[in-house]
Structure formats: C-alpha cells, structure tokens
All heavy atoms as an XYZ file, in Angstrom:
869
protein
N     -84.890     21.056    -52.797
C     -84.873     20.865    -51.362
C     -85.034     19.366    -51.086
O     -85.898     18.708    -51.608
C     -86.028     21.655    -50.734
C     -86.209     21.402    -49.264
S     -87.497     22.428    -48.516
C     -88.948     21.802    -49.305
N     -84.187     18.846    -50.230
C     -84.284     17.434    -49.885
C     -85.130     17.268    -48.639
O     -85.361     18.218    -47.898
C     -82.887     16.859    -49.660
O     -82.265     17.506    -48.575
N     -85.589     16.035    -48.391
C     -86.421     15.761    -47.225
C     -85.651     16.103    -45.955
O     -84.490     15.760    -45.799
C     -86.811     14.291    -47.215
C     -87.721     13.937    -46.071
C     -88.132     12.485    -46.103
O     -88.240     11.911    -47.192
O     -88.344     11.945    -45.014
N     -86.292     16.814    -45.051
C     -85.656     17.168    -43.786
C     -84.909     18.474    -43.831
O     -84.328     18.883    -42.835
N     -84.888     19.162    -44.981
C     -84.203     20.440    -45.101
C     -85.095     21.550    -44.552
O     -86.265     21.337    -44.292
C     -83.878     20.715    -46.562
C     -82.589     21.487    -46.755
O     -82.060     22.015    -45.766
O     -82.125     21.561    -47.900
N     -84.555     22.743    -44.376
C     -85.371     23.862    -43.918
C     -85.895     24.640    -45.120
O     -85.361     24.543    -46.219
C     -84.582     24.767    -42.972
C     -83.476     25.553    -43.631
C     -83.701     26.843    -44.087
C     -82.213     25.016    -43.775
C     -82.698     27.587    -44.686
C     -81.192     25.753    -44.363
C     -81.434     27.033    -44.816
N     -86.968     25.417    -44.894
C     -87.551     26.195    -45.983
C     -88.263     27.419    -45.408
O     -88.712     27.401    -44.268
C     -88.522     25.351    -46.823
C     -89.617     24.697    -46.029
C     -90.844     25.341    -45.839
C     -89.446     23.442    -45.456
C     -91.860     24.757    -45.112
C     -90.463     22.846    -44.718
C     -91.659     23.507    -44.556
O     -92.665     22.917    -43.836
N     -88.356     28.498    -46.193
C     -89.054     29.705    -45.736
C     -90.561     29.592    -45.929
O     -91.030     28.969    -46.884
C     -88.484     30.803    -46.632
C     -88.122     30.088    -47.897
C     -87.708     28.693    -47.485
N     -91.323     30.157    -44.993
C     -92.770     30.312    -45.111
C     -93.077     31.697    -44.572
O     -92.848     31.966    -43.393
C     -93.550     29.244    -44.310
C     -95.035     29.551    -44.318
C     -93.277     27.853    -44.843
N     -93.562     32.555    -45.450
C     -93.811     33.950    -45.087
C     -92.543     34.539    -44.477
O     -91.517     34.523    -45.109
C     -95.029     34.081    -44.164
C     -96.314     33.579    -44.823
O     -96.462     33.771    -46.047
O     -97.141     32.998    -44.118
N     -92.631     35.025    -43.243
C     -91.479     35.660    -42.587
C     -90.755     34.713    -41.629
O     -89.968     35.157    -40.797
C     -91.940     36.906    -41.820
C     -92.581     37.970    -42.697
C     -91.608     38.549    -43.717
O     -90.438     38.788    -43.359
O     -92.021     38.743    -44.873
N     -91.021     33.406    -41.743
C     -90.388     32.442    -40.854
C     -89.539     31.451    -41.636
O     -89.635     31.350    -42.857
C     -91.441     31.652    -40.051
O     -92.202     30.854    -40.945
C     -92.357     32.571    -39.272
N     -88.722     30.723    -40.901
C     -87.971     29.605    -41.461
C     -88.489     28.357    -40.752
O     -88.580     28.334    -39.525
C     -86.452     29.769    -41.211
C     -85.707     28.526    -41.671
C     -85.918     31.003    -41.911
N     -88.836     27.332    -41.517
C     -89.394     26.100    -40.964
C     -88.365     24.977    -41.098
O     -87.783     24.777    -42.166
C     -90.697     25.706    -41.688
C     -91.236     24.382    -41.168
C     -91.734     26.810    -41.547
N     -88.169     24.262    -39.988
C     -87.288     23.091    -39.972
C     -88.152     21.895    -39.597
O     -88.615     21.808    -38.466
C     -86.143     23.252    -38.950
C     -85.207     22.051    -39.014
C     -85.388     24.551    -39.159
N     -88.417     20.983    -40.552
C     -89.270     19.836    -40.245
C     -88.518     18.758    -39.465
O     -87.400     18.404    -39.803
C     -89.695     19.321    -41.622
C     -88.657     19.813    -42.557
C     -88.074     21.054    -41.960
N     -89.142     18.287    -38.392
C     -88.631     17.172    -37.597
C     -89.674     16.064    -37.654
O     -90.858     16.319    -37.453
C     -88.478     17.579    -36.132
C     -87.159     18.176    -35.757
C     -86.730     19.367    -36.313
C     -86.352     17.559    -34.813
C     -85.523     19.928    -35.940
C     -85.145     18.121    -34.429
C     -84.722     19.306    -34.996
N     -89.260     14.836    -37.909
C     -90.142     13.677    -37.827
C     -89.280     12.519    -37.345
O     -88.057     12.646    -37.254
C     -90.770     13.354    -39.188
O     -89.785     12.856    -40.075
N     -89.901     11.405    -37.032
C     -89.118     10.248    -36.609
C     -88.108      9.863    -37.691
O     -86.980      9.499    -37.387
C     -90.032      9.064    -36.292
C     -90.831      9.269    -35.010
O     -90.433     10.124    -34.184
O     -91.847      8.580    -34.843
N     -88.507      9.969    -38.957
C     -87.635      9.569    -40.064
C     -86.522     10.576    -40.335
O     -85.457     10.204    -40.817
C     -88.471      9.370    -41.324
N     -86.762     11.857    -40.022
C     -85.786     12.892    -40.400
C     -85.109     13.566    -39.208
O     -84.358     14.513    -39.391
C     -86.463     13.994    -41.230
O     -87.430     14.665    -40.413
C     -87.108     13.443    -42.486
N     -85.352     13.084    -37.998
C     -84.895     13.798    -36.803
C     -83.377     14.013    -36.789
O     -82.911     15.125    -36.557
C     -85.341     13.065    -35.543
S     -85.052     14.020    -34.047
N     -82.594     12.977    -37.040
C     -81.136     13.139    -37.000
C     -80.652     14.108    -38.067
O     -79.790     14.949    -37.802
C     -80.441     11.785    -37.136
C     -80.598     10.860    -35.940
C     -79.926      9.516    -36.194
C     -80.050     11.497    -34.674
N     -81.230     14.022    -39.266
C     -80.856     14.970    -40.332
C     -81.270     16.386    -39.949
O     -80.525     17.339    -40.160
C     -81.508     14.567    -41.648
C     -81.225     15.559    -42.770
C     -81.599     15.016    -44.119
N     -81.582     16.012    -45.143
C     -80.509     16.637    -45.605
N     -79.335     16.368    -45.102
N     -80.595     17.536    -46.562
N     -82.464     16.541    -39.363
C     -82.941     17.864    -38.968
C     -82.050     18.472    -37.882
O     -81.750     19.667    -37.918
C     -84.385     17.786    -38.487
N     -81.598     17.656    -36.934
C     -80.673     18.145    -35.905
C     -79.388     18.614    -36.562
O     -78.857     19.683    -36.233
C     -80.399     17.050    -34.852
C     -81.637     16.835    -33.990
C     -79.189     17.409    -33.991
C     -81.550     15.617    -33.079
N     -78.885     17.831    -37.502
C     -77.660     18.204    -38.223
C     -77.854     19.530    -38.970
O     -77.006     20.422    -38.903
C     -77.266     17.090    -39.198
C     -76.081     17.405    -40.024
N     -74.791     17.313    -39.551
C     -75.979     17.847    -41.298
C     -73.950     17.676    -40.506
N     -74.655     18.002    -41.578
N     -78.973     19.654    -39.669
C     -79.260     20.892    -40.411
C     -79.353     22.073    -39.451
O     -78.784     23.136    -39.699
C     -80.549     20.736    -41.233
C     -80.285     19.804    -42.413
C     -81.075     22.083    -41.721
C     -81.532     19.334    -43.126
N     -80.057     21.885    -38.354
C     -80.199     22.951    -37.369
C     -78.830     23.366    -36.840
O     -78.510     24.549    -36.744
C     -81.101     22.470    -36.231
C     -81.759     23.495    -35.345
C     -82.610     24.474    -36.159
C     -82.633     22.805    -34.305
N     -78.023     22.407    -36.517
C     -76.703     22.680    -35.936
C     -75.773     23.393    -36.923
O     -75.088     24.333    -36.555
C     -76.091     21.349    -35.488
C     -74.783     21.468    -34.830
C     -74.964     21.767    -33.381
N     -73.686     21.712    -32.709
C     -73.415     22.398    -31.646
N     -74.333     23.159    -31.106
N     -72.250     22.314    -31.084
N     -75.738     22.933    -38.153
C     -74.759     23.441    -39.103
C     -75.274     24.529    -40.034
O     -74.471     25.205    -40.682
C     -74.174     22.283    -39.904
C     -73.447     21.343    -39.005
C     -73.871     20.106    -38.615
C     -72.232     21.585    -38.317
N     -72.975     19.568    -37.732
C     -71.948     20.454    -37.532
C     -71.334     22.662    -38.278
C     -70.829     20.343    -36.731
C     -70.211     22.554    -37.476
C     -69.970     21.411    -36.719
N     -76.576     24.741    -40.117
C     -77.094     25.748    -41.053
C     -77.931     26.818    -40.377
O     -78.560     27.627    -41.057
C     -77.897     25.047    -42.152
C     -76.978     24.097    -42.953
C     -77.635     23.482    -44.121
N     -77.955     24.456    -45.132
C     -78.769     24.219    -46.152
N     -79.327     23.051    -46.294
N     -79.028     25.150    -47.037
N     -77.920     26.877    -39.033
C     -78.722     27.877    -38.335
C     -78.282     29.291    -38.684
O     -79.119     30.168    -38.875
C     -78.678     27.646    -36.824
C     -79.623     28.527    -36.006
C     -81.067     28.329    -36.434
C     -79.466     28.231    -34.526
N     -76.992     29.529    -38.804
C     -76.522     30.872    -39.181
C     -77.098     31.289    -40.526
O     -77.501     32.436    -40.710
C     -74.993     30.913    -39.238
O     -74.460     30.742    -37.959
N     -77.155     30.352    -41.456
C     -77.743     30.618    -42.777
C     -79.230     30.935    -42.643
O     -79.743     31.850    -43.289
C     -77.536     29.392    -43.665
C     -78.079     29.520    -45.053
C     -77.898     28.241    -45.853
O     -77.046     27.395    -45.503
O     -78.646     28.074    -46.831
N     -79.929     30.190    -41.779
C     -81.357     30.428    -41.567
C     -81.603     31.812    -40.980
O     -82.566     32.484    -41.331
C     -81.938     29.383    -40.601
C     -82.014     27.999    -41.132
S     -82.676     26.904    -39.851
C     -81.722     25.437    -40.156
N     -80.728     32.236    -40.082
C     -80.910     33.520    -39.398
C     -80.419     34.706    -40.217
O     -80.742     35.847    -39.890
C     -80.194     33.484    -38.045
C     -80.750     32.477    -37.034
C     -79.849     32.415    -35.808
C     -82.171     32.822    -36.663
N     -79.652     34.452    -41.270
C     -79.056     35.532    -42.064
C     -80.101     36.467    -42.657
O     -79.871     37.674    -42.753
C     -78.185     34.947    -43.172
N     -81.241     35.963    -43.037
C     -82.272     36.799    -43.649
C     -83.132     37.546    -42.649
O     -84.055     38.256    -43.029
N     -82.849     37.389    -41.356
C     -83.630     38.077    -40.334
C     -85.065     37.614    -40.257
O     -85.995     38.434    -40.283
N     -85.303     36.296    -40.125
C     -86.690     35.820    -40.074
C     -87.393     36.296    -38.810
O     -86.759     36.620    -37.810
C     -86.542     34.289    -40.060
C     -85.226     34.064    -39.403
C     -84.356     35.210    -39.874
N     -88.710     36.312    -38.869
C     -89.537     36.650    -37.706
C     -89.410     35.567    -36.636
O     -89.460     35.852    -35.447
C     -90.987     36.771    -38.161
C     -91.967     37.087    -37.070
C     -93.378     37.131    -37.609
O     -93.671     37.990    -38.461
O     -94.182     36.286    -37.177
N     -89.259     34.310    -37.072
C     -89.124     33.185    -36.148
C     -88.521     31.994    -36.881
O     -88.576     31.914    -38.105
C     -90.480     32.792    -35.574
N     -87.949     31.081    -36.106
C     -87.574     29.765    -36.608
C     -88.607     28.812    -36.023
O     -88.801     28.761    -34.807
C     -86.143     29.362    -36.185
C     -85.862     27.916    -36.569
C     -85.116     30.296    -36.821
N     -89.301     28.103    -36.897
C     -90.368     27.196    -36.494
C     -89.885     25.760    -36.703
O     -89.510     25.389    -37.811
C     -91.651     27.446    -37.310
C     -92.711     26.404    -36.988
C     -92.168     28.854    -37.060
N     -89.885     24.990    -35.648
C     -89.570     23.570    -35.729
C     -90.900     22.837    -35.861
O     -91.720     22.856    -34.950
C     -88.779     23.102    -34.492
C     -88.532     21.606    -34.551
C     -87.454     23.866    -34.384
N     -91.119     22.245    -37.034
C     -92.361     21.540    -37.331
C     -92.210     20.099    -36.861
O     -91.435     19.332    -37.425
C     -92.635     21.599    -38.831
C     -93.957     20.976    -39.219
O     -94.591     20.302    -38.368
O     -94.358     21.151    -40.376
N     -92.939     19.733    -35.817
C     -92.809     18.421    -35.185
C     -93.772     17.373    -35.738
O     -93.909     16.301    -35.151
C     -93.013     18.554    -33.668
C     -92.045     19.474    -32.956
C     -92.419     19.585    -31.474
C     -90.616     19.001    -33.118
N     -94.432     17.664    -36.844
C     -95.356     16.693    -37.439
C     -94.599     15.402    -37.724
O     -93.565     15.408    -38.375
C     -95.964     17.251    -38.721
N     -95.097     14.307    -37.189
C     -94.463     13.014    -37.424
C     -93.400     12.642    -36.408
O     -92.812     11.576    -36.505
N     -93.132     13.504    -35.434
C     -92.171     13.176    -34.379
C     -92.952     12.675    -33.173
O     -93.832     13.361    -32.667
C     -91.342     14.406    -34.000
C     -90.182     14.132    -33.045
C     -89.099     13.314    -33.737
C     -89.595     15.447    -32.547
N     -92.640     11.465    -32.724
C     -93.398     10.874    -31.627
C     -92.654     10.902    -30.302
O     -93.249     10.628    -29.268
C     -93.787      9.415    -31.946
O     -92.596      8.657    -32.198
C     -94.710      9.363    -33.157
N     -91.368     11.226    -30.326
C     -90.611     11.255    -29.081
C     -89.422     12.189    -29.172
O     -88.992     12.543    -30.260
N     -88.936     12.595    -28.000
C     -87.778     13.480    -27.908
C     -86.657     12.725    -27.217
O     -86.850     12.204    -26.124
C     -88.124     14.696    -27.042
C     -88.426     15.947    -27.791
C     -89.131     15.940    -28.970
C     -88.014     17.173    -27.280
C     -89.427     17.103    -29.643
C     -88.300     18.346    -27.946
C     -89.010     18.317    -29.123
N     -85.492     12.669    -27.817
C     -84.322     12.107    -27.155
C     -83.582     13.242    -26.464
O     -83.838     14.424    -26.719
C     -83.401     11.446    -28.175
O     -82.815     12.430    -29.013
N     -82.645     12.896    -25.616
C     -81.830     13.930    -24.973
C     -81.029     14.698    -26.016
O     -80.789     15.898    -25.871
C     -80.908     13.325    -23.915
O     -80.062     12.352    -24.490
N     -80.648     14.039    -27.101
C     -79.927     14.707    -28.191
C     -80.809     15.763    -28.856
O     -80.352     16.866    -29.157
C     -79.466     13.675    -29.238
O     -78.647     12.709    -28.589
C     -78.704     14.322    -30.371
N     -82.078     15.426    -29.061
C     -83.018     16.376    -29.658
C     -83.221     17.570    -28.740
O     -83.185     18.724    -29.190
C     -84.365     15.694    -29.951
O     -84.139     14.545    -30.759
C     -85.318     16.633    -30.663
N     -83.423     17.316    -27.449
C     -83.598     18.409    -26.488
C     -82.356     19.298    -26.477
O     -82.464     20.522    -26.540
C     -83.909     17.870    -25.074
C     -83.880     18.984    -24.041
C     -85.259     17.175    -25.055
N     -81.173     18.696    -26.433
C     -79.930     19.477    -26.408
C     -79.792     20.331    -27.668
O     -79.417     21.514    -27.588
C     -78.727     18.554    -26.257
N     -80.105     19.770    -28.821
C     -79.999     20.527    -30.080
C     -80.977     21.694    -30.107
O     -80.629     22.801    -30.538
C     -80.248     19.598    -31.273
N     -82.201     21.466    -29.626
C     -83.194     22.540    -29.622
C     -82.865     23.610    -28.589
O     -83.108     24.801    -28.825
C     -84.592     21.974    -29.412
C     -85.135     21.147    -30.583
C     -86.455     20.500    -30.215
C     -85.267     21.985    -31.842
N     -82.297     23.226    -27.453
C     -81.858     24.229    -26.460
C     -80.730     25.076    -27.035
O     -80.715     26.305    -26.882
C     -81.410     23.545    -25.166
C     -82.519     22.955    -24.310
C     -81.915     22.125    -23.181
C     -83.421     24.053    -23.755
N     -79.792     24.436    -27.699
C     -78.688     25.166    -28.330
C     -79.236     26.140    -29.379
O     -78.851     27.314    -29.416
C     -77.711     24.169    -28.979
C     -76.622     24.841    -29.747
C     -75.438     25.309    -29.258
C     -76.632     25.139    -31.148
N     -74.720     25.881    -30.271
C     -75.423     25.787    -31.443
C     -77.544     24.925    -32.174
C     -75.093     26.217    -32.726
C     -77.224     25.355    -33.448
C     -76.015     25.989    -33.717
N     -80.157     25.652    -30.216
C     -80.731     26.502    -31.266
C     -81.514     27.662    -30.660
O     -81.445     28.789    -31.163
C     -81.640     25.674    -32.186
N     -82.231     27.405    -29.563
C     -82.981     28.487    -28.901
C     -82.029     29.575    -28.413
O     -82.306     30.761    -28.568
C     -83.805     27.937    -27.746
C     -84.583     29.043    -27.017
C     -85.483     28.487    -25.976
C     -86.198     29.524    -25.156
N     -86.764     30.649    -25.834
N     -80.915     29.181    -27.818
C     -79.925     30.179    -27.363
C     -79.369     30.977    -28.531
O     -79.255     32.196    -28.463
C     -78.785     29.495    -26.594
C     -79.156     29.085    -25.191
C     -77.940     28.669    -24.376
N     -77.165     27.610    -25.000
C     -77.400     26.310    -24.878
N     -78.413     25.893    -24.146
N     -76.639     25.423    -25.479
N     -79.008     30.290    -29.601
C     -78.470     30.978    -30.784
C     -79.499     31.917    -31.394
O     -79.189     33.044    -31.766
C     -78.006     29.970    -31.840
C     -76.798     29.177    -31.478
C     -75.489     29.966    -31.594
N     -75.337     30.687    -32.820
C     -74.712     30.245    -33.909
N     -74.180     29.045    -33.925
N     -74.621     30.993    -34.985
N     -80.732     31.467    -31.520
C     -81.799     32.316    -32.060
C     -82.027     33.508    -31.136
O     -82.199     34.642    -31.604
C     -83.096     31.522    -32.211
S     -83.094     30.324    -33.556
N     -82.022     33.264    -29.831
C     -82.248     34.327    -28.858
C     -81.216     35.432    -28.939
O     -81.554     36.606    -28.749
N     -79.963     35.094    -29.239
C     -78.939     36.129    -29.362
C     -79.200     37.034    -30.559
O     -78.711     38.160    -30.595
C     -77.514     35.531    -29.482
O     -77.428     34.754    -30.674
C     -77.160     34.700    -28.267
N     -79.986     36.559    -31.515
C     -80.358     37.354    -32.689
C     -81.748     37.956    -32.554
O     -82.254     38.583    -33.479
C     -80.314     36.481    -33.942
C     -78.962     35.856    -34.246
C     -77.971     36.824    -34.847
N     -78.344     37.298    -36.131
C     -78.026     36.719    -37.280
N     -77.337     35.612    -37.298
N     -78.416     37.255    -38.419
N     -82.410     37.718    -31.401
C     -83.753     38.252    -31.195
C     -84.829     37.530    -31.983
O     -85.892     38.091    -32.259
N     -84.574     36.276    -32.346
C     -85.510     35.487    -33.146
C     -86.039     34.342    -32.274
O     -85.257     33.535    -31.781
C     -84.804     34.913    -34.403
C     -85.741     34.012    -35.192
C     -84.266     36.030    -35.277
N     -87.348     34.255    -32.082
C     -87.876     33.152    -31.271
C     -87.796     31.816    -32.008
O     -87.879     31.762    -33.232
C     -89.333     33.551    -31.019
C     -89.676     34.477    -32.118
C     -88.399     35.171    -32.527
N     -87.639     30.755    -31.238
C     -87.704     29.388    -31.755
C     -89.023     28.813    -31.259
O     -89.282     28.796    -30.062
C     -86.535     28.547    -31.229
C     -86.528     27.117    -31.769
C     -85.683     27.055    -33.031
C     -85.989     26.162    -30.744
N     -89.865     28.375    -32.184
C     -91.200     27.886    -31.840
C     -91.359     26.433    -32.266
O     -90.882     26.042    -33.327
C     -92.258     28.731    -32.538
C     -92.206     30.182    -32.122
C     -93.243     31.004    -32.842
N     -93.178     32.375    -32.372
C     -93.338     33.431    -33.160
N     -93.599     33.274    -34.446
N     -93.257     34.649    -32.655
N     -92.048     25.648    -31.453
C     -92.342     24.253    -31.780
C     -93.803     24.162    -32.189
O     -94.688     24.567    -31.446
C     -92.076     23.345    -30.579
C     -90.686     23.420    -29.960
C     -90.546     22.391    -28.848
C     -89.588     23.250    -30.991
N     -94.059     23.628    -33.383
C     -95.413     23.567    -33.930
C     -95.749     22.168    -34.405
O     -94.867     21.376    -34.710
C     -95.565     24.541    -35.117
C     -95.406     25.997    -34.728
C     -96.564     26.410    -33.839
N     -96.510     27.799    -33.471
C     -95.943     28.292    -32.380
N     -95.353     27.477    -31.529
N     -95.957     29.562    -32.098
N     -97.041     21.899    -34.516
C     -97.579     20.632    -35.029
C     -97.149     19.436    -34.196
O     -96.998     18.330    -34.721
C     -97.194     20.419    -36.498
C     -97.807     21.442    -37.404
O     -98.963     21.811    -37.227
N     -97.044     21.920    -38.364
N     -96.970     19.641    -32.902
C     -96.594     18.531    -32.032
C     -97.763     17.571    -31.884
O     -98.909     17.992    -31.766
C     -96.176     19.055    -30.662
N     -97.477     16.298    -31.912
C     -98.480     15.288    -31.594
C     -98.991     15.602    -30.187
O     -98.193     15.926    -29.306
C     -97.798     13.914    -31.650
C     -98.700     12.812    -31.215
O     -99.479     12.325    -32.043
O     -98.616     12.427    -30.017
N    -100.300     15.551    -29.943
C    -100.817     15.895    -28.614
C    -100.172     15.106    -27.468
O     -99.918     15.652    -26.403
C    -102.318     15.600    -28.714
C    -102.621     15.785    -30.168
C    -101.397     15.290    -30.887
N     -99.880     13.819    -27.703
C     -99.232     13.020    -26.650
C     -97.817     13.536    -26.383
O     -97.389     13.658    -25.228
C     -99.210     11.555    -27.042
N     -97.071     13.853    -27.449
C     -95.717     14.393    -27.289
C     -95.776     15.750    -26.600
O     -94.993     16.019    -25.679
C     -95.022     14.522    -28.651
C     -93.651     15.189    -28.645
C     -92.658     14.394    -27.795
C     -93.141     15.351    -30.061
N     -96.699     16.601    -27.019
C     -96.842     17.925    -26.385
C     -97.133     17.774    -24.902
O     -96.577     18.508    -24.070
C     -97.945     18.724    -27.079
N     -97.978     16.811    -24.542
C     -98.284     16.565    -23.137
C     -97.057     16.143    -22.355
O     -96.817     16.621    -21.236
N     -96.246     15.257    -22.930
C     -95.014     14.828    -22.249
C     -94.051     15.987    -22.077
O     -93.412     16.130    -21.026
C     -94.350     13.685    -23.022
C     -95.095     12.378    -22.892
C     -94.296     11.192    -23.393
N     -93.836     11.276    -24.763
C     -94.544     10.911    -25.825
N     -95.769     10.440    -25.679
N     -94.027     11.004    -27.030
N     -93.933     16.838    -23.096
C     -93.039     17.994    -23.002
C     -93.517     18.965    -21.927
O     -92.714     19.512    -21.165
C     -92.934     18.701    -24.349
C     -92.278     17.887    -25.470
C     -92.396     18.624    -26.795
C     -90.839     17.580    -25.143
N     -94.828     19.161    -21.834
C     -95.386     20.047    -20.802
C     -95.166     19.471    -19.402
O     -94.790     20.193    -18.476
C     -96.865     20.305    -21.057
C     -97.084     21.221    -22.238
C     -98.551     21.596    -22.418
N     -98.668     22.379    -23.630
C     -99.103     21.898    -24.793
N     -99.514     20.654    -24.895
N     -99.150     22.661    -25.864
N     -95.397     18.166    -19.246
C     -95.188     17.541    -17.930
C     -93.722     17.619    -17.505
O     -93.416     17.660    -16.319
C     -95.671     16.095    -17.943
C     -97.194     15.994    -17.884
C     -97.661     14.573    -17.683
N     -97.297     13.664    -18.766
C     -97.938     13.562    -19.931
N     -98.996     14.329    -20.186
N     -97.541     12.707    -20.840
N     -92.815     17.634    -18.466
C     -91.389     17.757    -18.168
C     -90.989     19.212    -17.905
O     -89.843     19.494    -17.586
C     -90.555     17.193    -19.319
N     -91.949     20.145    -18.057
C     -91.665     21.556    -17.807
C     -91.034     22.277    -18.985
O     -90.629     23.434    -18.863
N     -90.957     21.626    -20.140
C     -90.306     22.243    -21.294
C     -91.161     23.313    -21.964
O     -90.671     24.067    -22.792
C     -89.886     21.171    -22.299
C     -88.796     20.231    -21.761
C     -88.536     19.098    -22.744
C     -87.522     20.992    -21.458
N     -92.430     23.405    -21.566
C     -93.275     24.480    -22.091
C     -92.880     25.829    -21.498
O     -93.307     26.865    -21.983
C     -94.752     24.196    -21.859
C     -95.111     24.040    -20.402
O     -94.249     23.615    -19.601
O     -96.261     24.329    -20.051
N     -92.046     25.829    -20.471
C     -91.526     27.096    -19.930
C     -90.341     27.581    -20.757
O     -89.951     28.736    -20.648
C     -91.104     26.948    -18.458
O     -90.051     25.985    -18.367
C     -92.285     26.518    -17.592
N     -89.802     26.702    -21.589
C     -88.657     27.049    -22.439
C     -89.110     27.359    -23.853
O     -88.651     28.307    -24.474
C     -87.633     25.892    -22.454
C     -87.092     25.683    -21.044
C     -86.517     26.154    -23.437
C     -86.280     24.414    -20.896
N     -90.010     26.528    -24.369
C     -90.486     26.676    -25.744
C     -91.980     26.916    -25.770
O     -92.717     26.427    -24.925
C     -90.211     25.406    -26.555
C     -88.784     25.078    -26.744
C     -87.824     25.851    -27.312
C     -88.125     23.872    -26.363
N     -86.633     25.193    -27.312
C     -86.788     23.981    -26.732
C     -88.563     22.701    -25.745
C     -85.866     22.968    -26.515
C     -87.651     21.697    -25.524
C     -86.318     21.834    -25.907
N     -92.419     27.627    -26.803
C     -93.837     27.776    -27.104
C     -94.215     26.537    -27.914
O     -93.805     26.394    -29.061
C     -94.042     29.062    -27.904
C     -95.475     29.265    -28.359
O     -96.378     28.617    -27.803
O     -95.672     30.076    -29.278
N     -94.939     25.611    -27.287
C     -95.276     24.330    -27.902
C     -96.751     24.345    -28.292
O     -97.612     24.572    -27.459
C     -95.022     23.170    -26.914
C     -93.569     23.169    -26.448
C     -95.396     21.833    -27.550
C     -93.316     22.286    -25.247
N     -97.020     24.085    -29.568
C     -98.411     24.043    -30.042
C     -98.636     22.790    -30.858
O     -97.756     22.344    -31.582
C     -98.733     25.270    -30.868
C     -98.539     26.528    -30.014
C     -99.216     27.686    -30.551
N     -98.872     28.857    -29.746
C     -99.274     30.049    -30.034
N    -100.033     30.251    -31.086
N     -98.941     31.068    -29.269
N     -99.853     22.254    -30.739
C    -100.177     21.042    -31.469
C    -100.573     21.322    -32.913
O    -100.586     20.429    -33.727
C    -101.300     20.253    -30.765
O    -102.416     21.106    -30.602
C    -100.830     19.724    -29.427
N    -100.903     22.553    -33.223
C    -101.213     22.968    -34.592
C    -100.709     24.397    -34.752
O    -100.565     25.118    -33.767
C    -102.712     22.883    -34.856
N    -100.431     24.829    -35.973
C     -99.849     26.151    -36.160
C    -100.699     27.306    -35.648
O    -100.180     28.344    -35.291
C     -99.649     26.275    -37.666
C    -100.130     25.034    -38.285
C    -100.637     24.116    -37.214
N    -102.024     27.124    -35.596
C    -102.862     28.260    -35.223
C    -103.557     28.089    -33.870
O    -104.397     28.891    -33.515
C    -103.913     28.511    -36.304
C    -104.760     27.296    -36.589
O    -104.483     26.214    -36.036
O    -105.693     27.412    -37.387
N    -103.226     27.061    -33.111
C    -103.856     26.892    -31.802
C    -103.002     27.565    -30.741
O    -101.794     27.454    -30.758
C    -104.030     25.399    -31.433
O    -102.755     24.773    -31.445
C    -104.981     24.705    -32.356
N    -103.620     28.277    -29.821
C    -102.848     28.924    -28.777
C    -102.240     27.902    -27.817
O    -102.787     26.817    -27.640
C    -103.866     29.801    -28.061
C    -105.194     29.225    -28.387
C    -105.049     28.522    -29.708
N    -101.123     28.267    -27.239
C    -100.497     27.397    -26.248
C    -101.362     27.383    -24.997
O    -101.845     28.412    -24.567
C     -99.103     27.912    -25.923
N    -101.591     26.200    -24.426
C    -102.389     26.145    -23.201
C    -101.655     26.837    -22.063
O    -100.434     26.837    -22.033
C    -102.518     24.653    -22.921
C    -101.875     23.925    -24.024
C    -101.184     24.903    -24.891
N    -102.413     27.410    -21.182
C    -101.783     28.052    -20.029
C    -101.680     27.040    -18.908
O    -102.519     26.173    -18.755
C    -102.591     29.264    -19.561
O    -103.914     28.847    -19.281
C    -102.608     30.348    -20.617
N    -100.635     27.168    -18.157
C    -100.374     26.256    -17.050
C    -101.070     26.783    -15.802
O    -100.956     27.949    -15.475
C     -98.869     26.231    -16.835
C     -98.390     25.116    -16.001
C     -96.898     25.259    -15.886
N     -96.281     24.432    -16.880
C     -95.375     23.511    -16.589
N     -94.972     23.357    -15.373
N     -94.855     22.772    -17.522
N    -101.799     25.918    -15.126
C    -102.471     26.306    -13.890
C    -101.471     26.273    -12.746
O    -100.710     25.324    -12.609
C    -103.628     25.377    -13.563
C    -104.783     25.507    -14.501
C    -105.902     24.600    -14.072
C    -107.084     24.741    -15.009
N    -108.181     23.881    -14.619
N    -101.492     27.286    -11.937
C    -100.631     27.333    -10.759
C    -101.465     26.870     -9.577
O    -102.527     27.412     -9.296
C    -100.097     28.754    -10.525
C     -99.245     28.796     -9.280
C     -99.340     29.238    -11.743
N    -100.988     25.833     -8.901
C    -101.738     25.300     -7.749
C    -100.945     25.427     -6.486
O     -99.774     25.583     -6.480
C    -102.091     23.819     -7.954
O    -100.919     23.077     -8.194
C    -103.074     23.681     -9.093
C-alpha cells in the first residue's frame, strides 16, 4: 500500500487525507470508490488527520463520494479532523452533510437551534 491509498479496518474502508496526500486521496476516491464499495463496507471513513484546510475541490470530491456511497447505502464519515478545521466545517454548515468528528470515538457535537 502506498501513502495516501485506502485500506480496510474492521467493516469499514479508510481513505487518509492530509495536506501532503490530499490530491492523491481525491484521485483515489474518484477513481477507486467502486472498488472500495464492492465488498459492501459498513462505512467509508475519510481520515482527516493532518489536513488543515478544505479547498473547493476537496469539498466537491467529498460531496460526489457521499452521493455515490449513498446510492449503495454506505455512509461517508469524516474522522480525526483537526478541531480548528472541524469548527470551520461546522460554521460553514457542512456538519449537516457529513458526520464530522475530531477523533474516531468522540460523538459529533449537536448544533444548538436559536
């Protein structure tokens, strides 16, 4: 497995995203998602450890992947987000699209309605 490739963990498929591997990870997601979904994983997990920002290209790729996963009944989850990045994604309203967590086992914060 090369850096930035996807790999299985339990019943999920993990795609690592970092500042160094983001473009490769987008490419892998775009061109190998069918392969990832072929085994019927419980979820596709995008591991954001080491990613400090989201470009419009990254958002577009993840939205596309979420739609593709959704047609197969497989959730796309964002994990290990830097707290600052997670905060920016929440302020942009993207937490209504993705389940964003700063660590694999921490629950997603609930949004207060005011």
